[in-house]
KEFI-382280 format. One record per residue (C-alpha): residue in three letters; residue number from 1; x, y, z. Coordinates in pm, 1 decimal. Layout:
BEGIN
<node res="ala" n="NUM" x="X" y="Y" z="Z"/>
...
This chain:
BEGIN
<node res="unk" n="1" x="-915.4" y="-1432.8" z="-486.4"/>
<node res="unk" n="2" x="-547.8" y="-1510.8" z="-543.3"/>
<node res="unk" n="3" x="-257.0" y="-1338.9" z="-369.5"/>
<node res="unk" n="4" x="80.3" y="-1274.9" z="-529.2"/>
<node res="unk" n="5" x="362.0" y="-1305.0" z="-276.6"/>
<node res="unk" n="6" x="402.5" y="-1550.3" z="12.5"/>
<node res="unk" n="7" x="507.8" y="-1276.7" z="254.3"/>
<node res="unk" n="8" x="432.8" y="-1153.3" z="603.1"/>
<node res="unk" n="9" x="205.5" y="-894.2" z="445.5"/>
<node res="unk" n="10" x="17.6" y="-1177.2" z="273.6"/>
<node res="unk" n="11" x="-66.0" y="-1331.2" z="612.6"/>
<node res="unk" n="12" x="-259.8" y="-1018.8" z="707.1"/>
<node res="unk" n="13" x="-432.8" y="-1004.1" z="368.5"/>
<node res="unk" n="14" x="-541.3" y="-1368.4" z="402.6"/>
<node res="unk" n="15" x="-690.0" y="-1290.1" z="743.3"/>
<node res="unk" n="16" x="-877.2" y="-985.5" z="609.8"/>
<node res="unk" n="17" x="-1024.9" y="-1178.1" z="317.2"/>
<node res="unk" n="18" x="-1135.1" y="-1464.0" z="542.2"/>
<node res="unk" n="19" x="-1306.1" y="-1214.7" z="775.0"/>
<node res="unk" n="20" x="-1486.0" y="-1077.7" z="469.9"/>
<node res="unk" n="21" x="-1601.8" y="-1428.2" z="378.6"/>
<node res="unk" n="22" x="-1395.1" y="-1434.6" z="59.6"/>
<node res="unk" n="23" x="-1219.4" y="-1749.4" z="-48.1"/>
<node res="unk" n="24" x="-844.2" y="-1734.8" z="-101.2"/>
<node res="unk" n="25" x="-785.1" y="-1993.9" z="-371.0"/>
<node res="unk" n="26" x="-407.0" y="-1988.1" z="-359.8"/>
<node res="unk" n="27" x="-85.8" y="-1791.5" z="-324.4"/>
<node res="unk" n="28" x="129.6" y="-1719.6" z="-628.0"/>
<node res="unk" n="29" x="503.2" y="-1701.9" z="-559.1"/>
<node res="unk" n="30" x="816.5" y="-1708.2" z="-772.5"/>
<node res="unk" n="31" x="1010.2" y="-1926.0" z="-524.2"/>
<node res="unk" n="32" x="966.1" y="-2291.9" z="-630.5"/>
<node res="unk" n="33" x="1072.5" y="-2410.7" z="-284.7"/>
<node res="unk" n="34" x="757.1" y="-2272.0" z="-120.2"/>
<node res="unk" n="35" x="485.9" y="-2536.3" z="-151.3"/>
<node res="unk" n="36" x="231.8" y="-2429.5" z="111.8"/>
<node res="unk" n="37" x="138.6" y="-2105.4" z="290.9"/>
<node res="unk" n="38" x="-103.3" y="-2083.5" z="583.3"/>
<node res="unk" n="39" x="-263.6" y="-2406.5" z="467.2"/>
<node res="unk" n="40" x="-310.0" y="-2269.9" z="114.9"/>
<node res="unk" n="41" x="-152.8" y="-2409.0" z="-201.5"/>
<node res="unk" n="42" x="134.5" y="-2211.7" z="-352.5"/>
<node res="unk" n="43" x="118.6" y="-2174.5" z="-729.2"/>
<node res="unk" n="44" x="428.2" y="-2118.3" z="-943.7"/>
<node res="unk" n="45" x="252.8" y="-2046.0" z="-1272.3"/>
<node res="unk" n="46" x="15.1" y="-1755.3" z="-1325.9"/>
<node res="unk" n="47" x="-173.0" y="-1837.2" z="-1644.8"/>
<node res="unk" n="48" x="-504.9" y="-1647.5" z="-1627.0"/>
<node res="unk" n="49" x="-560.5" y="-1645.7" z="-1250.0"/>
<node res="unk" n="50" x="-781.3" y="-1358.7" z="-1142.3"/>
<node res="unk" n="51" x="-864.1" y="-1152.2" z="-942.4"/>
<node res="unk" n="52" x="-528.2" y="-1096.2" z="-772.6"/>
<node res="unk" n="53" x="-402.8" y="-883.5" z="-483.4"/>
<node res="unk" n="54" x="-27.3" y="-825.8" z="-484.9"/>
<node res="unk" n="55" x="61.1" y="-911.3" z="-125.3"/>
<node res="unk" n="56" x="414.0" y="-766.9" z="-120.5"/>
<node res="unk" n="57" x="505.8" y="-495.0" z="125.2"/>
<node res="unk" n="58" x="783.5" y="-325.5" z="-75.0"/>
<node res="unk" n="59" x="638.2" y="-54.5" z="-294.9"/>
<node res="unk" n="60" x="880.6" y="-90.8" z="-586.6"/>
<node res="unk" n="61" x="832.2" y="-468.7" z="-591.5"/>
<node res="unk" n="62" x="454.3" y="-425.4" z="-601.2"/>
<node res="unk" n="63" x="491.0" y="-197.3" z="-901.6"/>
<node res="unk" n="64" x="719.1" y="-442.1" z="-1084.4"/>
<node res="unk" n="65" x="478.0" y="-730.0" z="-1031.5"/>
<node res="unk" n="66" x="171.9" y="-523.7" z="-1127.1"/>
<node res="unk" n="67" x="332.7" y="-408.4" z="-1449.9"/>
<node res="unk" n="68" x="446.8" y="-761.0" z="-1534.6"/>
<node res="unk" n="69" x="98.1" y="-900.3" z="-1477.6"/>
<node res="unk" n="70" x="-73.5" y="-624.6" z="-1675.1"/>
<node res="unk" n="71" x="167.1" y="-665.3" z="-1966.9"/>
<node res="unk" n="72" x="133.7" y="-1044.3" z="-1985.3"/>
<node res="unk" n="73" x="-222.7" y="-1123.6" z="-1879.9"/>
<node res="unk" n="74" x="-576.8" y="-991.7" z="-1880.5"/>
<node res="unk" n="75" x="-579.3" y="-975.6" z="-1502.5"/>
<node res="unk" n="76" x="-820.9" y="-804.8" z="-1264.1"/>
<node res="unk" n="77" x="-704.3" y="-677.1" z="-926.4"/>
<node res="unk" n="78" x="-910.8" y="-713.3" z="-610.4"/>
<node res="unk" n="79" x="-922.6" y="-521.8" z="-282.6"/>
<node res="unk" n="80" x="-900.9" y="-623.1" z="83.2"/>
<node res="unk" n="81" x="-1067.0" y="-376.9" z="321.0"/>
<node res="unk" n="82" x="-1090.3" y="-497.1" z="681.1"/>
<node res="unk" n="83" x="-1441.5" y="-489.3" z="833.8"/>
<node res="unk" n="84" x="-1326.2" y="-237.3" z="1097.4"/>
<node res="unk" n="85" x="-1179.8" y="2.9" z="840.2"/>
<node res="unk" n="86" x="-1378.8" y="318.7" z="770.7"/>
<node res="unk" n="87" x="-1407.0" y="446.4" z="414.0"/>
<node res="unk" n="88" x="-1621.5" y="750.5" z="339.1"/>
<node res="unk" n="89" x="-1879.6" y="698.4" z="66.1"/>
<node res="unk" n="90" x="-1742.3" y="1019.2" z="-85.0"/>
<node res="unk" n="91" x="-1393.9" y="874.3" z="-128.8"/>
<node res="unk" n="92" x="-1234.6" y="648.4" z="-390.6"/>
<node res="unk" n="93" x="-1009.3" y="349.4" z="-322.4"/>
<node res="unk" n="94" x="-821.6" y="199.0" z="-616.1"/>
<node res="unk" n="95" x="-789.8" y="-161.5" z="-726.7"/>
<node res="unk" n="96" x="-529.8" y="-374.4" z="-550.0"/>
<node res="unk" n="97" x="-536.2" y="-161.7" z="-234.4"/>
<node res="unk" n="98" x="-537.0" y="-319.8" z="111.4"/>
<node res="unk" n="99" x="-676.8" y="-147.4" z="421.3"/>
<node res="unk" n="100" x="-585.7" y="-292.7" z="759.6"/>
<node res="unk" n="101" x="-789.5" y="-292.8" z="1083.4"/>
<node res="unk" n="102" x="-909.5" y="44.2" z="1214.8"/>
<node res="unk" n="103" x="-768.1" y="242.3" z="925.2"/>
<node res="unk" n="104" x="-968.8" y="547.4" z="818.5"/>
<node res="unk" n="105" x="-1025.1" y="722.6" z="486.6"/>
<node res="unk" n="106" x="-1236.1" y="1032.7" z="541.4"/>
<node res="unk" n="107" x="-1448.8" y="1226.4" z="291.1"/>
<node res="unk" n="108" x="-1331.3" y="1324.3" z="-57.0"/>
<node res="unk" n="109" x="-1003.3" y="1130.8" z="-50.8"/>
<node res="unk" n="110" x="-858.2" y="962.7" z="-358.8"/>
<node res="unk" n="111" x="-653.3" y="650.8" z="-283.7"/>
<node res="unk" n="112" x="-466.5" y="507.2" z="-580.3"/>
<node res="unk" n="113" x="-400.6" y="151.5" z="-691.4"/>
<node res="unk" n="114" x="-198.7" y="-111.8" z="-503.7"/>
<node res="unk" n="115" x="-166.3" y="95.3" z="-187.1"/>
<node res="unk" n="116" x="-130.4" y="-26.3" z="170.0"/>
<node res="unk" n="117" x="-321.7" y="166.6" z="437.0"/>
<node res="unk" n="118" x="-189.5" y="-5.4" z="744.3"/>
<node res="unk" n="119" x="-334.8" y="-65.0" z="1089.8"/>
<node res="unk" n="120" x="-478.4" y="247.5" z="1249.9"/>
<node res="unk" n="121" x="-360.2" y="481.6" z="974.0"/>
<node res="unk" n="122" x="-577.5" y="790.0" z="919.9"/>
<node res="unk" n="123" x="-636.9" y="989.9" z="602.7"/>
<node res="unk" n="124" x="-840.9" y="1297.1" z="681.9"/>
<node res="unk" n="125" x="-1050.5" y="1483.9" z="423.4"/>
<node res="unk" n="126" x="-931.8" y="1544.2" z="66.6"/>
<node res="unk" n="127" x="-607.0" y="1349.4" z="84.1"/>
<node res="unk" n="128" x="-467.8" y="1219.0" z="-243.2"/>
<node res="unk" n="129" x="-249.4" y="909.1" z="-260.4"/>
<node res="unk" n="130" x="-99.0" y="808.6" z="-592.5"/>
<node res="unk" n="131" x="-27.4" y="441.0" z="-674.1"/>
<node res="unk" n="132" x="202.9" y="200.1" z="-480.5"/>
<node res="unk" n="133" x="203.4" y="408.2" z="-160.5"/>
<node res="unk" n="134" x="237.9" y="255.8" z="188.3"/>
<node res="unk" n="135" x="95.2" y="443.3" z="488.1"/>
<node res="unk" n="136" x="237.2" y="260.1" z="790.4"/>
<node res="unk" n="137" x="57.2" y="181.5" z="1119.3"/>
<node res="unk" n="138" x="-83.4" y="479.0" z="1312.1"/>
<node res="unk" n="139" x="40.4" y="739.1" z="1064.7"/>
<node res="unk" n="140" x="-189.2" y="1041.2" z="1027.3"/>
<node res="unk" n="141" x="-244.4" y="1258.8" z="720.7"/>
<node res="unk" n="142" x="-419.6" y="1567.7" z="855.4"/>
<node res="unk" n="143" x="-625.3" y="1669.4" z="554.0"/>
<node res="unk" n="144" x="-561.2" y="1781.0" z="195.0"/>
<node res="unk" n="145" x="-226.8" y="1597.4" z="194.1"/>
<node res="unk" n="146" x="-83.8" y="1466.2" z="-133.2"/>
<node res="unk" n="147" x="150.5" y="1165.3" z="-141.3"/>
<node res="unk" n="148" x="330.2" y="1077.8" z="-464.3"/>
<node res="unk" n="149" x="369.5" y="736.9" z="-625.5"/>
<node res="unk" n="150" x="573.1" y="478.2" z="-438.2"/>
<node res="unk" n="151" x="626.7" y="682.4" z="-122.4"/>
<node res="unk" n="152" x="644.2" y="516.0" z="217.1"/>
<node res="unk" n="153" x="514.4" y="700.8" z="523.7"/>
<node res="unk" n="154" x="665.2" y="549.8" z="839.7"/>
<node res="unk" n="155" x="478.7" y="428.4" z="1146.2"/>
<node res="unk" n="156" x="334.6" y="700.8" z="1365.7"/>
<node res="unk" n="157" x="431.8" y="985.4" z="1133.2"/>
<node res="unk" n="158" x="211.3" y="1295.1" z="1122.5"/>
<node res="unk" n="159" x="170.6" y="1492.5" z="801.7"/>
<node res="unk" n="160" x="29.9" y="1842.0" z="864.5"/>
<node res="unk" n="161" x="-262.2" y="1954.4" z="650.7"/>
<node res="unk" n="162" x="-189.8" y="2073.6" z="297.9"/>
<node res="unk" n="163" x="159.0" y="1922.3" z="273.6"/>
<node res="unk" n="164" x="272.8" y="1762.5" z="-53.4"/>
<node res="unk" n="165" x="513.9" y="1469.2" z="-46.1"/>
<node res="unk" n="166" x="680.9" y="1367.9" z="-370.5"/>
<node res="unk" n="167" x="723.9" y="1034.9" z="-547.8"/>
<node res="unk" n="168" x="939.6" y="748.5" z="-417.5"/>
<node res="unk" n="169" x="1027.9" y="923.5" z="-94.1"/>
<node res="unk" n="170" x="1052.8" y="779.5" z="256.8"/>
<node res="unk" n="171" x="925.3" y="955.1" z="569.2"/>
<node res="unk" n="172" x="1075.7" y="812.9" z="886.9"/>
<node res="unk" n="173" x="872.6" y="667.9" z="1170.9"/>
<node res="unk" n="174" x="744.3" y="923.0" z="1420.9"/>
<node res="unk" n="175" x="826.5" y="1221.2" z="1201.2"/>
<node res="unk" n="176" x="619.5" y="1540.7" z="1195.1"/>
<node res="unk" n="177" x="607.3" y="1678.0" z="841.2"/>
<node res="unk" n="178" x="524.9" y="2049.4" z="828.8"/>
<node res="unk" n="179" x="667.6" y="2139.2" z="486.4"/>
<node res="unk" n="180" x="659.1" y="1985.3" z="139.0"/>
<node res="unk" n="181" x="906.6" y="1706.0" z="62.4"/>
<node res="unk" n="182" x="1032.5" y="1674.2" z="-298.7"/>
<node res="unk" n="183" x="1053.6" y="1355.0" z="-504.4"/>
<node res="unk" n="184" x="1303.6" y="1089.7" z="-407.8"/>
<node res="unk" n="185" x="1406.9" y="1199.0" z="-57.6"/>
<node res="unk" n="186" x="1452.9" y="1020.8" z="272.9"/>
<node res="unk" n="187" x="1331.1" y="1257.6" z="542.3"/>
<node res="unk" n="188" x="1267.3" y="1227.3" z="915.1"/>
<node res="unk" n="189" x="1261.6" y="1410.9" z="1244.1"/>
<node res="unk" n="190" x="1049.4" y="1651.0" z="1450.3"/>
<node res="unk" n="191" x="1010.9" y="1866.3" z="1256.6"/>
<node res="unk" n="192" x="1085.6" y="1653.5" z="955.4"/>
<node res="unk" n="193" x="1390.1" y="1747.9" z="745.3"/>
<node res="unk" n="194" x="1542.1" y="1614.3" z="425.9"/>
<node res="unk" n="195" x="1839.8" y="1389.3" z="492.3"/>
<node res="unk" n="196" x="1945.3" y="1226.9" z="164.0"/>
<node res="unk" n="197" x="1820.2" y="1098.0" z="-166.1"/>
<node res="unk" n="198" x="1628.8" y="770.0" z="-166.9"/>
<node res="unk" n="199" x="1825.5" y="469.4" z="-293.7"/>
<node res="unk" n="200" x="1534.8" y="329.8" z="-495.4"/>
<node res="unk" n="201" x="1719.2" y="192.0" z="-799.9"/>
<node res="unk" n="202" x="1432.9" y="80.6" z="-1017.7"/>
<node res="unk" n="203" x="1207.4" y="386.5" z="-1004.5"/>
<node res="unk" n="204" x="1432.7" y="688.7" z="-990.4"/>
<node res="unk" n="205" x="1266.3" y="1028.1" z="-1017.6"/>
C-alpha cells in the first residue's frame, strides 16, 4: 500500500495498516523537501504506484488528488479499517475510505469513496454517505441520515434520524442537527442552525 500525503492523518493510517499486517511501501508527497516520514521513504513521483490511500484530511484536497490520479494513471485505491472498527456485513464501504478505532457502521449503510470515519464515530442503520465526507471523532448519525459529497461533520455532533445534509457543508463540533441542512452551508449549535455559506472555493454547489 502507498499513501498520498505526508500529513497528521497519514500517521494514523500508517498505524492502522501496520495493525492489519499490511506493508506501507512509501508515502507520496508533492513537497520535495520531505524525504522521510515515520521511517518510510517519501516518493515525489507517482508513476504507476498502486494501491493508494489518499491520506489527506481536507475533503476538497482529497477530491482534487483523487481526480488527478484517476485522470493520469490506472490506479487502484485501498482501504484502511482499524481492527476495532465495526462494519455490518449488510453495509458497503467504498474504496479509499479510512475507518478509525472504535468507529461503527451499522446495517444497510452505504459509505462512499475516500471518506474518513474518525475515532468513535457511529453510523446507525441505513445511513448514506456520499464521497469525500469526513465524520469527525465521536459524531453520531442516528439512522437513515444522508450526508452529501464533501461535507464535514464536526467532533461530537449528533444528527437526528432521517435528516439530510447537503454537499460541501460543515456541521460544527457538538451540534445537534434536527432539521435538513442544504448544500454549501456552515451550521452549528444546539439545535443546529444555518450560519453562512461555506467558503469552499474549488467545489461550489
